[in-house]
C-alpha positions as CSV (number, residue, x, y, z in Angstrom):
1,M,0.0,0.0,0.0
2,T,1.3,3.4,-0.9
3,P,-0.4,6.1,1.2
4,K,-2.0,9.0,-0.7
5,I,-1.7,12.4,1.1
6,A,-3.6,15.5,0.2
7,V,-1.4,18.7,0.4
8,I,-3.8,21.6,1.0
9,L,-3.2,24.9,-0.6
10,F,-4.6,28.2,0.5
11,P,-3.9,31.6,-1.0
12,G,-0.5,32.5,0.3
13,T,0.8,28.9,0.9
14,N,4.4,28.7,-0.1
15,C,5.9,25.5,1.3
16,E,4.0,22.9,-0.7
17,L,7.0,21.7,-2.7
18,E,9.0,21.0,0.4
19,A,6.0,19.1,1.8
20,I,5.7,17.0,-1.4
21,R,9.5,16.2,-1.3
22,A,9.4,15.1,2.3
23,L,6.3,12.9,1.9
24,G,7.9,11.4,-1.2
25,R,11.1,10.6,0.6
26,S,9.1,8.5,3.0
27,G,7.3,6.6,0.2
28,M,4.0,8.5,0.1
29,D,2.2,9.8,-2.9
30,T,0.7,13.4,-2.9
31,Q,-1.9,15.4,-4.6
32,L,-2.2,19.2,-4.3
33,I,-5.7,20.3,-3.3
34,R,-6.7,24.0,-3.6
35,W,-8.9,25.5,-1.0
36,N,-11.8,26.0,-3.4
37,E,-11.8,22.6,-5.1
38,E,-14.6,20.1,-4.8
39,V,-12.8,17.0,-3.6
40,D,-13.7,13.6,-2.2
41,Y,-11.5,13.7,0.9
42,S,-12.4,10.2,1.9
43,K,-10.0,8.9,-0.8
44,F,-6.9,10.2,1.0
45,D,-5.0,8.4,3.7
46,G,-3.7,11.6,5.3
47,F,-3.4,15.4,5.1
48,F,-0.7,18.0,5.1
49,I,-1.3,21.7,5.6
50,P,2.0,23.4,4.7
51,G,3.5,26.7,5.8
52,G,3.3,30.1,4.2
53,F,1.1,33.1,4.8
54,S,-2.5,32.1,4.1
55,Y,-4.6,35.2,3.2
56,E,-1.4,37.3,4.1
57,D,-2.0,36.6,7.8
58,R,-4.9,39.0,7.7
59,G,-6.8,39.2,11.0
60,R,-4.2,36.9,12.5
61,S,-2.2,34.0,11.2
62,G,-4.4,31.1,10.2
63,I,-7.7,32.5,11.2
64,I,-9.3,33.1,7.8
65,A,-8.2,29.6,6.5
66,S,-9.5,28.0,9.6
67,K,-13.0,29.2,8.8
68,N,-13.0,27.4,5.4
69,T,-15.5,24.5,5.3
70,L,-12.7,22.2,4.1
71,L,-11.4,22.1,7.7
72,K,-14.7,20.5,8.7
73,K,-14.1,17.8,6.1
74,I,-10.5,17.3,7.3
75,K,-11.8,17.0,10.9
76,E,-14.3,14.4,9.8
77,E,-11.4,12.4,8.2
78,S,-9.2,12.8,11.2
79,G,-12.0,11.3,13.3
80,K,-11.5,8.1,11.3
81,G,-7.9,8.0,12.6
82,K,-6.2,9.5,9.5
83,P,-3.1,11.5,10.2
84,V,-3.2,15.3,9.8
85,I,-0.1,17.5,10.1
86,G,0.0,21.3,9.9
87,I,3.4,23.0,9.8
88,C,4.0,26.7,10.6
89,N,1.0,28.4,9.1
90,G,-0.6,25.0,8.9
91,A,-0.1,24.6,12.6
92,Q,-1.8,27.9,13.2
93,I,-4.8,26.9,11.0
94,L,-5.3,23.6,12.8
95,L,-5.1,25.3,16.2
96,E,-7.6,28.0,15.2
97,A,-9.9,25.4,13.7
98,K,-10.0,23.7,17.2
99,L,-8.4,20.4,16.0
100,I,-5.6,21.0,18.5
101,P,-5.5,20.1,21.3
102,N,-9.1,19.1,21.0
103,L,-10.0,18.4,24.6
104,D,-12.9,20.9,24.3
105,S,-13.8,21.2,20.6
106,S,-16.2,24.0,21.4
107,H,-13.4,26.4,22.3
108,V,-10.1,27.6,21.0
109,E,-7.9,26.3,23.9
110,M,-4.6,27.7,22.9
111,A,-3.0,30.4,20.8
112,L,0.0,30.7,18.5
113,A,0.9,34.3,19.5
114,E,3.6,36.7,18.4
115,N,7.1,35.6,19.1
116,K,8.8,36.9,22.3
117,R,12.5,36.1,22.5
118,Q,13.5,36.2,26.1
119,D,16.4,35.2,28.4
120,E,16.1,32.9,31.5
121,N,15.0,35.9,33.6
122,G,12.1,36.7,31.3
123,N,13.7,39.8,29.8
124,I,12.5,40.4,26.3
125,L,15.3,40.4,23.7
126,G,13.2,40.8,20.6
127,T,9.9,40.2,18.9
128,G,8.5,39.5,15.5
129,F,9.7,37.2,12.7
130,Y,12.6,34.9,13.4
131,N,14.4,32.5,11.1
132,D,17.2,30.1,12.2
133,W,18.0,26.5,13.0
134,V,16.8,24.9,16.2
135,Y,16.8,21.5,17.9
136,I,13.7,19.6,18.8
137,K,13.0,16.3,20.5
138,T,9.9,14.3,21.6
139,P,9.5,14.0,25.3
140,A,6.5,11.6,24.7
141,T,6.5,7.8,24.7
142,K,7.7,6.3,21.4
143,G,4.6,5.7,19.3
144,R,2.4,8.1,21.2
145,S,1.3,9.7,17.9
146,A,1.3,9.2,14.2
147,F,4.5,11.3,14.0
148,N,6.9,10.0,16.7
149,N,7.8,6.4,16.1
150,F,11.2,7.1,17.7
151,G,12.6,7.7,21.2
152,H,13.6,10.7,23.3
153,D,17.2,10.5,22.2
154,H,16.3,11.3,18.5
155,I,17.3,15.0,18.4
156,M,16.5,16.8,15.1
157,K,18.2,20.0,13.9
158,I,15.6,21.8,11.7
159,P,14.7,25.3,10.6
160,V,12.2,27.7,12.1
161,A,10.7,30.7,10.2
162,H,7.7,32.4,11.7
163,G,6.4,35.5,13.4
164,E,3.6,34.0,15.4
165,G,4.8,30.7,16.8
166,R,4.5,31.1,20.5
167,F,2.3,28.3,22.0
168,T,0.4,29.9,24.9
169,T,-2.8,29.6,26.8
170,I,-4.4,31.4,29.8
171,D,-5.8,28.1,31.0
172,E,-2.9,27.0,33.3
173,E,-4.6,23.7,34.2
174,L,-4.6,22.8,30.4
175,L,-0.8,22.7,30.5
176,N,-0.9,20.1,33.2
177,V,-3.4,18.0,31.2
178,L,-1.3,18.3,28.0
179,E,1.8,17.1,29.9
180,Q,-0.1,14.2,31.5
181,N,-1.6,13.2,28.1
182,E,1.8,13.5,26.4
183,Q,0.2,15.9,23.9
184,T,3.3,18.1,24.3
185,L,4.7,16.0,21.4
186,F,7.8,18.1,20.5
187,K,9.8,20.6,22.5
188,Y,12.7,22.9,21.7
189,C,16.0,21.7,23.2
190,D,19.7,22.2,22.9
191,K,22.0,20.0,20.8
192,N,22.3,17.6,23.7
193,G,18.6,17.3,24.2
194,E,18.3,19.5,27.3
195,I,15.0,21.4,27.4
196,I,16.1,24.9,28.5
197,N,13.6,27.8,28.5
198,K,15.6,30.6,27.1
199,F,16.5,32.2,23.8
200,P,17.8,30.9,21.3
201,I,17.0,27.3,22.5
202,N,13.4,28.4,22.8
203,P,13.1,30.7,19.7
204,N,9.8,32.3,20.4
205,G,9.0,32.1,24.2
206,A,6.5,29.2,23.9
207,L,5.2,27.8,27.1
208,L,6.9,24.6,28.1
209,N,9.3,25.0,25.2
210,L,6.5,23.7,23.0
211,A,7.3,23.2,19.3
212,G,4.5,20.8,18.5
213,V,1.2,19.8,20.1
214,C,-1.0,16.8,19.1
215,N,-4.6,16.0,19.7
216,T,-5.7,13.4,22.3
217,D,-5.9,10.6,19.8
218,G,-2.3,11.4,18.5
219,N,-3.2,11.6,14.8
220,V,-3.3,15.4,14.4
221,L,-0.2,17.5,14.9
222,S,0.4,21.3,14.9
223,L,4.2,21.8,14.5
224,M,5.9,25.2,14.2
225,P,9.4,24.3,13.0
226,H,9.9,23.0,9.4
227,P,11.1,19.3,9.3
228,E,10.1,19.1,5.7
229,R,12.9,21.5,4.7
230,T,15.7,19.1,5.7
231,K,16.3,15.4,5.8
232,N,17.1,15.9,9.5
233,G,13.4,15.9,10.1
234,Q,12.5,12.9,8.0
235,A,11.7,10.6,10.9
236,I,8.5,12.5,11.4
237,F,7.3,11.6,7.9
238,D,8.6,8.1,8.1
239,S,6.5,7.7,11.2
240,M,3.5,9.0,9.4
241,N,4.0,6.5,6.6
242,D,4.5,3.7,9.2
243,Y,1.4,4.7,11.0
244,I,-0.8,4.6,7.9
245,T,0.7,1.3,6.7
246,K,0.0,-0.1,10.2
247,T,3.7,-0.8,11.0
248,Y,2.8,0.3,14.6
249,T,-0.2,1.2,16.6
250,L,-0.5,4.2,18.9
251,V,0.4,4.1,22.6
252,N,-2.0,5.9,24.9
253,P,-0.4,7.3,28.1
254,E,-1.7,6.1,31.5
255,G,-4.6,8.3,32.8
256,L,-5.3,9.8,29.4
257,V,-7.9,12.6,29.6
258,K,-10.0,12.6,26.5
259,R,-12.4,15.5,27.3
260,R,-12.5,18.5,29.6
261,E,-14.3,21.8,29.7
262,S,-12.1,24.7,28.8
263,N,-11.6,27.5,31.2
264,V,-11.1,30.0,28.4
265,K,-14.3,31.9,27.6
266,N,-15.1,34.8,25.3
267,K,-14.9,37.6,27.9
268,I,-15.8,40.9,26.4
269,Q,-14.4,43.7,28.6
270,S,-15.3,47.4,29.1
271,P,-13.0,49.9,27.4
272,V,-10.1,51.4,29.4
273,P,-10.3,55.2,29.3
274,Y,-7.2,57.0,27.9
275,Q,-6.6,60.8,27.8
276,I,-5.8,60.5,24.1
277,E,-7.3,58.0,21.7
278,I,-6.5,58.0,18.0
279,Y,-8.5,56.0,15.4
280,V,-6.8,55.7,12.0
281,D,-8.7,55.1,8.8
282,K,-7.1,54.2,5.5
283,I,-7.7,56.3,2.4
284,I,-6.9,53.4,0.1
285,T,-8.6,50.0,0.2
286,D,-7.9,48.1,3.4
287,N,-7.4,44.5,2.2
288,E,-7.5,43.1,5.7
289,E,-10.9,44.7,6.2
290,R,-12.3,43.3,3.0
291,T,-10.9,39.8,3.5
292,M,-12.3,39.6,7.1
293,E,-15.7,40.9,5.9
294,Q,-15.8,38.2,3.2
295,A,-14.9,35.5,5.8
296,I,-17.7,36.7,8.0
297,R,-20.1,36.5,5.1
298,N,-18.9,33.0,4.2
299,M,-19.8,31.9,7.8
300,G,-23.4,32.8,7.0
301,F,-23.7,36.4,8.0
302,L,-24.5,37.3,4.4
303,N,-25.3,41.0,4.8
304,A,-22.5,41.9,7.2
305,K,-20.4,45.0,6.5
306,L,-17.2,45.5,8.3
307,K,-15.1,48.6,9.0
308,K,-11.6,48.4,10.5
309,Q,-9.6,51.1,12.2
310,I,-6.2,51.1,13.8
311,Y,-6.5,52.2,17.4
312,F,-4.0,53.8,19.8
313,G,-4.8,54.5,23.5
314,I,-2.2,56.9,25.0
315,K,-1.9,57.3,28.8
316,V,-0.4,60.7,29.7
317,E,1.0,62.2,32.9
318,N,-1.4,64.6,34.7
319,G,-1.0,68.3,33.8
320,K,0.4,67.8,30.4
321,D,-0.8,69.7,27.2
322,L,-2.8,66.9,25.6
323,I,-3.4,68.7,22.3
324,Q,0.3,69.4,21.9
325,I,1.2,65.8,22.7
326,A,-1.3,64.6,20.1
327,K,0.3,66.9,17.5
328,D,3.8,65.7,18.4
329,L,2.7,62.1,18.1
330,I,1.2,62.5,14.7
331,A,4.2,64.5,13.5
332,T,6.5,61.5,14.2
333,G,4.8,59.4,11.4
334,E,4.8,56.4,13.8
335,I,1.1,56.7,14.6
336,V,-0.3,57.6,11.2
337,N,0.9,58.0,7.6
338,L,-0.9,61.1,6.4
339,A,-0.2,60.2,2.8
340,K,-2.7,57.3,3.0
341,E,-4.4,57.5,6.4
342,I,-6.7,59.8,8.2
343,P,-6.6,60.1,12.0
344,T,-9.6,61.0,14.3
345,I,-8.4,62.1,17.7
346,I,-10.4,61.9,21.0
347,I,-8.9,64.1,23.7
348,S,-10.6,63.9,27.1
349,G,-13.8,62.7,25.4
350,K,-13.8,65.5,22.7
351,P,-13.4,64.6,19.0
352,Y,-10.8,66.3,16.8
353,S,-9.8,66.1,13.2
354,Y,-6.3,66.6,11.8
355,D,-4.8,67.7,8.5
356,S,-1.4,69.0,7.6
357,F,-2.5,72.5,7.0
358,S,-4.9,73.2,10.0
359,G,-3.4,70.8,12.5
360,I,-5.8,69.6,15.2
361,T,-9.3,71.0,14.9
362,E,-12.2,70.3,17.3
363,I,-15.3,68.9,15.6
364,K,-18.9,69.0,16.9
365,T,-19.9,65.4,16.4
366,I,-18.4,62.1,15.3
367,N,-20.1,58.8,14.5
368,Q,-17.7,56.2,15.5
369,G,-20.4,53.6,15.8
370,V,-20.5,50.5,18.0
371,G,-17.6,48.1,17.6
372,Y,-15.0,46.0,19.3
373,I,-11.4,46.9,20.0
374,T,-8.9,44.0,20.1
375,V,-5.5,44.3,21.9
376,D,-2.7,41.8,22.1
377,K,-2.4,40.7,25.8
378,E,1.3,41.4,25.6
379,N,0.7,44.7,23.8
380,T,4.0,44.0,21.9
381,S,3.3,46.6,19.1
382,G,2.2,49.2,21.6
383,K,5.3,48.8,23.7
384,D,7.5,49.0,20.6
385,T,5.8,52.2,19.5
386,F,6.2,53.6,23.0
387,Q,9.9,52.9,23.0
388,K,10.3,54.6,19.6
389,I,8.3,57.7,20.7
390,T,10.1,58.1,24.0
391,N,13.6,57.1,23.1
392,H,14.0,58.3,19.5
393,F,11.5,61.3,19.3
394,K,12.0,62.3,22.9
395,I,8.3,63.1,23.5
396,G,7.9,63.5,27.2
397,G,4.9,63.0,29.4
398,I,3.7,59.7,27.9
399,Q,3.3,56.8,30.3
400,D,1.9,54.1,28.0
401,I,0.8,53.4,24.5
402,V,-1.7,50.6,23.6
403,Y,-2.0,49.4,20.1
404,G,-5.1,47.6,18.8
405,K,-7.7,47.4,16.0
406,K,-11.3,48.5,16.1
407,W,-13.8,46.3,14.2
408,S,-17.2,47.9,13.6
409,L,-20.2,46.0,12.2
410,N,-23.4,47.2,10.6
411,S,-25.3,44.4,12.2
412,D,-27.6,44.7,15.2
413,E,-26.3,44.0,18.6
414,E,-27.4,40.4,18.7
415,E,-25.8,39.4,15.4
416,S,-22.7,41.5,16.1
417,L,-22.2,39.5,19.3
418,E,-22.8,36.2,17.5
419,I,-20.0,37.2,15.0
420,V,-17.7,38.1,17.9
421,Q,-18.4,34.7,19.5
422,T,-16.9,33.0,16.4
423,Q,-13.6,34.4,17.7
424,I,-12.7,35.7,14.2
425,F,-11.5,38.9,15.8
426,H,-9.7,37.5,18.7
427,N,-8.2,34.4,20.2
428,P,-8.9,34.8,24.0
429,N,-5.6,33.1,24.9
430,S,-3.6,35.9,23.3
431,I,-6.0,38.8,22.6
432,D,-8.3,40.9,24.8
433,I,-11.5,42.3,23.3
434,F,-13.4,45.5,24.4
435,K,-16.8,46.6,23.4
436,V,-16.9,50.4,22.6
């Protein structure tokens, strides 16, 4: 028997050739399947969702692709025991589609958040995209999954290349369950196999040094590093082939927990008041706004219209000239690009417009509408902007800058809340959401 594997393509996938080569080296046949093809998925023995930038990572990495109906079909096939592996962007898609870790399939239980490179004391050394070689190993029992038919001493040197690869969750008890279940299938380690939680051994700040997490049955894997890009990672695909051809059967750990109720809920918070708030509109077409709107319509909200704005909340020391600080902020070019963006400024509750000729001008009314502001729990981009503003531009009096996005819907309150509950705007493990 030669296993037949579907390699799934979304707009922006760019690692399909590496996937095909790796699967072929392990003796499997492949077929490229595009996201919009009508296909009989039951004819395949397994599935591979490669890396890349599906839908340009609009919204957040993997979220748009995860809402595609083909993920429901893949989930059905995985329920038959077929192996499914998602690497990098594929890992993000599987996680957002709730196939991983799948202890509570009604909730997104984890997030793959923005990278946070840090030392052993927790000091942040850098954020954003990172590309290098790392070491990984499996701490799980040999044969725990369809992808680890090898022992703890098999250390692989493979590449990483991602900007949002940090496995994290706000459900601390979930981590204990994942460890007990041996779902923490791959971890970053040093060349000797020591699991040390500091950069560069842990390249993105992932909890528990997590590089890959499997579902409870062991046949679905979200993996951030790229074993398909080197023969050093071939054991993962050899295992996949062996599993399909029934060379071995999976080993369940003692005390396996198959189901549990997630502690992560969609908590919509009240807005935090800031002395200065800036909402930024694009003059040109906002591709992220249009793609997210289409995804919402594809989910059944056929008449939904979406508006996106960039949001900045600025906390200022008491007694400072707020209008002058707002002018200075806009003049830096870090908050708004006046060549293609329009800012609306709220200062102590009063609305102001801005243009290059008149500067800041108070306006009588403003219709901001009802919407939801999403902010990364780490506020990484806000902290980065704050550092630039205070260190480079030397603007004094600013205590904090929060960066977020405002999503406004034309729907009534009930439908708007229903759309928010799909978690298309936020993953509650890594993003806070505020109703405004």
